[in-house]
NULO-196025 format. One record per residue (C-alpha): residue number from 1; x, y, z. Coordinates in nm, 3 decimals, decimal comma. Example, Ala and Ser with C-alpha at 12.3 -4.5 7.8 and 13.67 -1.06 7.14 Angstrom:
<nodes>
[node 1; [1,230; -0,450; 0,780]]
[node 2; [1,367; -0,106; 0,714]]
</nodes>
This chain:
<nodes>
[node 1; [0,017; -0,015; -0,015]]
[node 2; [0,134; 0,354; -0,082]]
[node 3; [0,062; 0,607; 0,174]]
[node 4; [0,139; 0,966; 0,212]]
[node 5; [0,107; 1,269; 0,507]]
[node 6; [-0,164; 1,506; 0,437]]
[node 7; [0,128; 1,803; 0,397]]
[node 8; [0,176; 1,624; 0,040]]
[node 9; [-0,118; 1,795; -0,069]]
[node 10; [-0,182; 2,165; -0,105]]
[node 11; [-0,376; 2,313; 0,184]]
[node 12; [-0,741; 2,320; 0,075]]
[node 13; [-0,984; 2,584; 0,159]]
[node 14; [-1,355; 2,404; 0,088]]
[node 15; [-1,220; 2,057; 0,109]]
[node 16; [-0,986; 1,905; 0,331]]
[node 17; [-0,817; 1,570; 0,235]]
[node 18; [-0,750; 1,282; 0,546]]
[node 19; [-0,558; 0,967; 0,512]]
[node 20; [-0,666; 0,698; 0,768]]
[node 21; [-0,491; 0,348; 0,692]]
[node 22; [-0,608; 0,263; 0,340]]
[node 23; [-0,870; 0,524; 0,246]]
[node 24; [-0,773; 0,894; 0,208]]
[node 25; [-1,072; 1,091; 0,268]]
[node 26; [-1,148; 1,376; 0,051]]
[node 27; [-1,424; 1,577; 0,330]]
[node 28; [-1,647; 1,844; 0,150]]
[node 29; [-1,595; 2,108; 0,429]]
[node 30; [-1,787; 2,371; 0,375]]
[node 31; [-2,089; 2,318; 0,645]]
[node 32; [-2,147; 2,693; 0,687]]
[node 33; [-2,326; 2,647; 0,328]]
[node 34; [-2,387; 2,329; 0,373]]
[node 35; [-2,135; 2,193; 0,176]]
[node 36; [-2,299; 2,362; -0,170]]
[node 37; [-2,053; 2,287; -0,455]]
[node 38; [-1,942; 2,592; -0,515]]
[node 39; [-1,641; 2,729; -0,804]]
[node 40; [-1,355; 2,680; -0,554]]
[node 41; [-1,490; 2,315; -0,397]]
[node 42; [-1,562; 2,217; -0,753]]
[node 43; [-1,155; 2,313; -0,844]]
[node 44; [-1,018; 2,183; -0,517]]
[node 45; [-1,236; 1,859; -0,538]]
[node 46; [-1,092; 1,808; -0,919]]
[node 47; [-0,713; 1,891; -0,792]]
[node 48; [-0,739; 1,619; -0,508]]
[node 49; [-0,907; 1,361; -0,722]]
[node 50; [-0,618; 1,384; -0,936]]
[node 51; [-0,358; 1,381; -0,685]]
[node 52; [-0,466; 1,106; -0,506]]
[node 53; [-0,476; 0,870; -0,807]]
[node 54; [-0,087; 0,870; -0,745]]
[node 55; [-0,036; 0,948; -0,350]]
[node 56; [-0,274; 0,844; -0,042]]
[node 57; [-0,412; 0,514; 0,027]]
[node 58; [-0,527; 0,255; -0,206]]
[node 59; [-0,883; 0,352; -0,152]]
[node 60; [-1,071; 0,715; -0,213]]
[node 61; [-1,356; 0,820; 0,003]]
[node 62; [-1,581; 1,127; -0,008]]
[node 63; [-1,778; 1,246; 0,267]]
[node 64; [-1,905; 1,580; 0,380]]
[node 65; [-1,846; 1,764; 0,687]]
[node 66; [-2,134; 1,880; 0,910]]
[node 67; [-2,511; 1,787; 0,897]]
[node 68; [-2,526; 1,639; 0,528]]
[node 69; [-2,314; 1,505; 0,252]]
[node 70; [-2,424; 1,814; 0,042]]
[node 71; [-2,670; 2,027; -0,101]]
[node 72; [-2,589; 2,026; -0,412]]
[node 73; [-2,458; 2,280; -0,637]]
[node 74; [-2,405; 2,672; -0,505]]
[node 75; [-2,678; 2,832; -0,692]]
[node 76; [-2,515; 3,130; -0,721]]
[node 77; [-2,175; 3,039; -0,863]]
[node 78; [-2,245; 2,720; -1,024]]
[node 79; [-2,646; 2,601; -1,067]]
[node 80; [-2,718; 2,935; -1,301]]
[node 81; [-2,625; 3,064; -1,601]]
[node 82; [-2,461; 3,377; -1,649]]
[node 83; [-2,590; 3,482; -1,944]]
[node 84; [-2,816; 3,359; -2,242]]
[node 85; [-2,563; 3,179; -2,420]]
[node 86; [-2,650; 2,823; -2,476]]
[node 87; [-2,301; 2,660; -2,611]]
[node 88; [-2,091; 2,835; -2,257]]
[node 89; [-2,404; 2,724; -2,092]]
[node 90; [-2,337; 2,337; -2,235]]
[node 91; [-1,997; 2,406; -2,192]]
[node 92; [-2,027; 2,463; -1,775]]
[node 93; [-2,249; 2,186; -1,721]]
[node 94; [-1,992; 1,952; -1,963]]
[node 95; [-1,763; 2,081; -1,705]]
[node 96; [-1,922; 1,952; -1,357]]
[node 97; [-2,032; 1,631; -1,559]]
[node 98; [-1,666; 1,578; -1,667]]
[node 99; [-1,520; 1,626; -1,301]]
[node 100; [-1,766; 1,345; -1,212]]
[node 101; [-1,672; 1,133; -1,471]]
[node 102; [-1,345; 1,189; -1,351]]
[node 103; [-1,431; 0,960; -1,027]]
[node 104; [-1,542; 0,656; -1,299]]
[node 105; [-1,182; 0,702; -1,454]]
[node 106; [-0,984; 0,710; -1,145]]
[node 107; [-0,794; 0,414; -1,092]]
[node 108; [-0,861; 0,368; -0,745]]
[node 109; [-1,198; 0,224; -0,566]]
[node 110; [-1,399; 0,568; -0,469]]
[node 111; [-1,641; 0,537; -0,202]]
[node 112; [-1,896; 0,809; -0,090]]
[node 113; [-2,035; 0,779; 0,252]]
[node 114; [-2,361; 0,958; 0,290]]
[node 115; [-2,520; 1,122; 0,563]]
[node 116; [-2,834; 1,370; 0,618]]
[node 117; [-2,853; 1,537; 0,294]]
[node 118; [-2,774; 1,471; -0,047]]
[node 119; [-2,927; 1,670; -0,314]]
[node 120; [-2,918; 1,742; -0,704]]
[node 121; [-2,545; 1,793; -0,815]]
[node 122; [-2,422; 1,579; -0,488]]
[node 123; [-2,588; 1,300; -0,597]]
[node 124; [-2,425; 1,308; -0,963]]
[node 125; [-2,123; 1,292; -0,790]]
[node 126; [-2,255; 1,007; -0,590]]
[node 127; [-2,378; 0,799; -0,901]]
[node 128; [-1,995; 0,799; -1,037]]
[node 129; [-1,847; 0,684; -0,729]]
[node 130; [-1,796; 0,317; -0,709]]
[node 131; [-1,976; 0,225; -0,424]]
[node 132; [-2,219; 0,447; -0,224]]
[node 133; [-2,259; 0,396; 0,168]]
[node 134; [-2,597; 0,588; 0,326]]
[node 135; [-2,712; 0,645; 0,646]]
[node 136; [-3,103; 0,501; 0,653]]
[node 137; [-3,218; 0,834; 0,688]]
[node 138; [-3,065; 1,020; 0,482]]
[node 139; [-3,238; 1,251; 0,194]]
[node 140; [-3,130; 1,201; -0,123]]
[node 141; [-3,273; 1,387; -0,443]]
[node 142; [-3,385; 1,634; -0,679]]
[node 143; [-3,338; 2,012; -0,663]]
[node 144; [-3,622; 2,154; -0,491]]
[node 145; [-3,731; 2,405; -0,798]]
[node 146; [-3,766; 2,264; -1,146]]
[node 147; [-3,497; 2,522; -1,285]]
[node 148; [-3,355; 2,248; -1,562]]
[node 149; [-3,401; 1,910; -1,728]]
[node 150; [-3,231; 1,626; -1,813]]
[node 151; [-2,951; 1,689; -1,619]]
[node 152; [-3,015; 1,462; -1,275]]
[node 153; [-3,227; 1,193; -1,350]]
[node 154; [-3,087; 1,052; -1,643]]
[node 155; [-2,746; 0,984; -1,452]]
[node 156; [-2,987; 0,789; -1,211]]
[node 157; [-3,163; 0,568; -1,488]]
[node 158; [-2,856; 0,281; -1,501]]
[node 159; [-2,845; 0,253; -1,163]]
[node 160; [-3,241; 0,281; -1,037]]
[node 161; [-3,445; 0,177; -1,394]]
[node 162; [-3,619; 0,466; -1,656]]
[node 163; [-3,912; 0,476; -1,427]]
[node 164; [-3,749; 0,550; -1,106]]
[node 165; [-3,556; 0,736; -1,286]]
[node 166; [-3,840; 0,952; -1,387]]
[node 167; [-4,079; 0,928; -1,086]]
[node 168; [-3,729; 1,153; -0,976]]
[node 169; [-3,728; 1,389; -1,220]]
[node 170; [-4,090; 1,468; -1,251]]
[node 171; [-4,206; 1,525; -0,907]]
[node 172; [-4,015; 1,824; -0,777]]
[node 173; [-3,842; 1,815; -0,501]]
[node 174; [-3,875; 1,423; -0,482]]
[node 175; [-3,637; 1,293; -0,203]]
[node 176; [-3,599; 0,965; -0,061]]
[node 177; [-3,439; 0,800; 0,159]]
[node 178; [-3,113; 0,606; 0,221]]
[node 179; [-3,304; 0,307; 0,283]]
[node 180; [-3,494; 0,329; -0,035]]
[node 181; [-3,221; 0,434; -0,207]]
[node 182; [-3,041; 0,090; -0,143]]
[node 183; [-3,370; -0,088; -0,247]]
[node 184; [-3,341; 0,118; -0,552]]
[node 185; [-3,029; 0,029; -0,640]]
[node 186; [-2,876; 0,408; -0,631]]
[node 187; [-2,692; 0,300; -0,289]]
[node 188; [-2,487; -0,040; -0,200]]
[node 189; [-2,552; -0,037; 0,192]]
[node 190; [-2,758; 0,145; 0,436]]
[node 191; [-2,685; 0,157; 0,814]]
[node 192; [-2,744; 0,454; 1,114]]
[node 193; [-2,582; 0,731; 1,058]]
[node 194; [-2,327; 0,662; 1,334]]
[node 195; [-2,232; 0,369; 1,148]]
[node 196; [-2,144; 0,537; 0,771]]
[node 197; [-1,782; 0,618; 0,842]]
[node 198; [-1,659; 0,299; 0,936]]
[node 199; [-1,827; 0,113; 0,763]]
[node 200; [-1,650; 0,264; 0,439]]
[node 201; [-1,313; 0,236; 0,622]]
[node 202; [-1,329; -0,137; 0,742]]
[node 203; [-1,446; -0,172; 0,330]]
[node 204; [-1,150; 0,030; 0,251]]
[node 205; [-0,960; -0,213; 0,474]]
[node 206; [-1,075; -0,545; 0,327]]
[node 207; [-1,026; -0,338; -0,048]]
[node 208; [-0,649; -0,313; 0,058]]
[node 209; [-0,605; -0,662; 0,067]]
[node 210; [-0,622; -0,699; -0,297]]
[node 211; [-0,301; -0,555; -0,494]]
[node 212; [-0,385; -0,221; -0,653]]
[node 213; [-0,325; -0,323; -0,990]]
[node 214; [-0,604; -0,601; -0,955]]
[node 215; [-0,869; -0,367; -0,806]]
[node 216; [-0,792; -0,077; -1,063]]
[node 217; [-0,871; -0,397; -1,380]]
[node 218; [-1,118; -0,540; -1,144]]
[node 219; [-1,305; -0,160; -1,143]]
[node 220; [-1,205; -0,079; -1,540]]
[node 221; [-1,383; -0,441; -1,628]]
[node 222; [-1,689; -0,356; -1,491]]
[node 223; [-1,684; -0,016; -1,609]]
[node 224; [-1,572; -0,115; -1,936]]
[node 225; [-1,924; -0,352; -1,927]]
[node 226; [-2,132; -0,057; -1,832]]
[node 227; [-2,024; 0,180; -2,127]]
[node 228; [-2,049; -0,098; -2,360]]
[node 229; [-2,451; -0,015; -2,240]]
[node 230; [-2,393; 0,313; -2,309]]
[node 231; [-2,366; 0,504; -1,990]]
[node 232; [-2,069; 0,738; -2,110]]
[node 233; [-2,264; 0,805; -2,431]]
[node 234; [-2,544; 0,885; -2,182]]
[node 235; [-2,349; 1,128; -1,953]]
[node 236; [-2,235; 1,321; -2,208]]
[node 237; [-2,588; 1,406; -2,344]]
[node 238; [-2,699; 1,553; -2,052]]
[node 239; [-2,561; 1,908; -2,072]]
[node 240; [-2,754; 1,944; -2,415]]
[node 241; [-3,072; 1,864; -2,270]]
[node 242; [-3,047; 2,112; -1,939]]
[node 243; [-2,878; 2,380; -2,183]]
[node 244; [-3,215; 2,349; -2,403]]
[node 245; [-3,433; 2,366; -2,125]]
[node 246; [-3,293; 2,712; -1,966]]
[node 247; [-3,335; 2,879; -2,271]]
[node 248; [-3,734; 2,789; -2,217]]
[node 249; [-3,966; 3,057; -2,138]]
[node 250; [-4,178; 2,852; -1,874]]
[node 251; [-3,782; 2,826; -1,667]]
[node 252; [-3,754; 3,201; -1,713]]
[node 253; [-4,069; 3,300; -1,611]]
[node 254; [-4,060; 3,054; -1,322]]
[node 255; [-3,728; 3,224; -1,221]]
[node 256; [-3,886; 3,596; -1,230]]
[node 257; [-4,163; 3,442; -1,007]]
[node 258; [-3,873; 3,298; -0,754]]
[node 259; [-3,702; 3,629; -0,772]]
[node 260; [-4,094; 3,797; -0,684]]
[node 261; [-4,170; 3,557; -0,395]]
[node 262; [-3,877; 3,409; -0,274]]
[node 263; [-3,685; 3,115; -0,249]]
[node 264; [-3,793; 2,984; 0,025]]
[node 265; [-4,184; 3,073; -0,061]]
[node 266; [-4,142; 2,919; -0,404]]
[node 267; [-3,955; 2,603; -0,241]]
[node 268; [-4,308; 2,561; -0,029]]
[node 269; [-4,519; 2,613; -0,316]]
[node 270; [-4,361; 2,321; -0,479]]
[node 271; [-4,384; 2,071; -0,191]]
[node 272; [-4,701; 2,149; -0,115]]
[node 273; [-4,913; 1,821; -0,121]]
[node 274; [-5,135; 1,728; -0,429]]
[node 275; [-5,480; 1,958; -0,420]]
[node 276; [-5,373; 2,251; -0,240]]
[node 277; [-5,375; 2,588; -0,392]]
[node 278; [-5,094; 2,858; -0,431]]
[node 279; [-5,126; 3,101; -0,229]]
</nodes>
């Protein structure tokens, strides 16, 4: 097993890297912002992931600091197109997906440890990890407001099937528990919240008994089978679908309405039970 001290990596601002035995953790460390994926955090995440391909333990883990794993993209920085430019918007969205494809292509097994909440773009990240361990009471799902389309749920489809992916996409703010995520096939195991990290570290300990080059080829062989079924092609298509919808009049009107009523009110309206009239 190759190991390095934490000093071998840069000192990051919005993430931190912890080497604990056979696993090197990338910790999303912006708890005051619900670990929302800002531009700086995403850049740091990509940098750490690339460096850990050649340093650290034989297994990479990803977890969140604080009350939850991650609330998704920071809507002020990453989650909103800055101008009406479909090409730039598509490039922006593709850049996000490519960060997560780097997990898929990483030479080491990557395990996500999910507790609390895991929303929107954070679920994209977990789709591409090799294993996902969740807290039984975790809340996992779509953005609270339908401002995009074809960006989150299509990446779920290879794991959960088309009908469940559509259920996720068609109900605004749809959320499932960690237990349901396992039943659907999105996650591997659901355990009590205080056992998530220990479970991942125990699995990493067992994985580390296998030589790293063997682990790498085992991962590659399964990925190749999935890619033969079109997983990478599907991932490449999601930025176009989302960029297309960002230009639609209905989404423009929805953004204007949110600006008028405020984010909290808008979310509450979409989460009302069926049959309740908007106020």
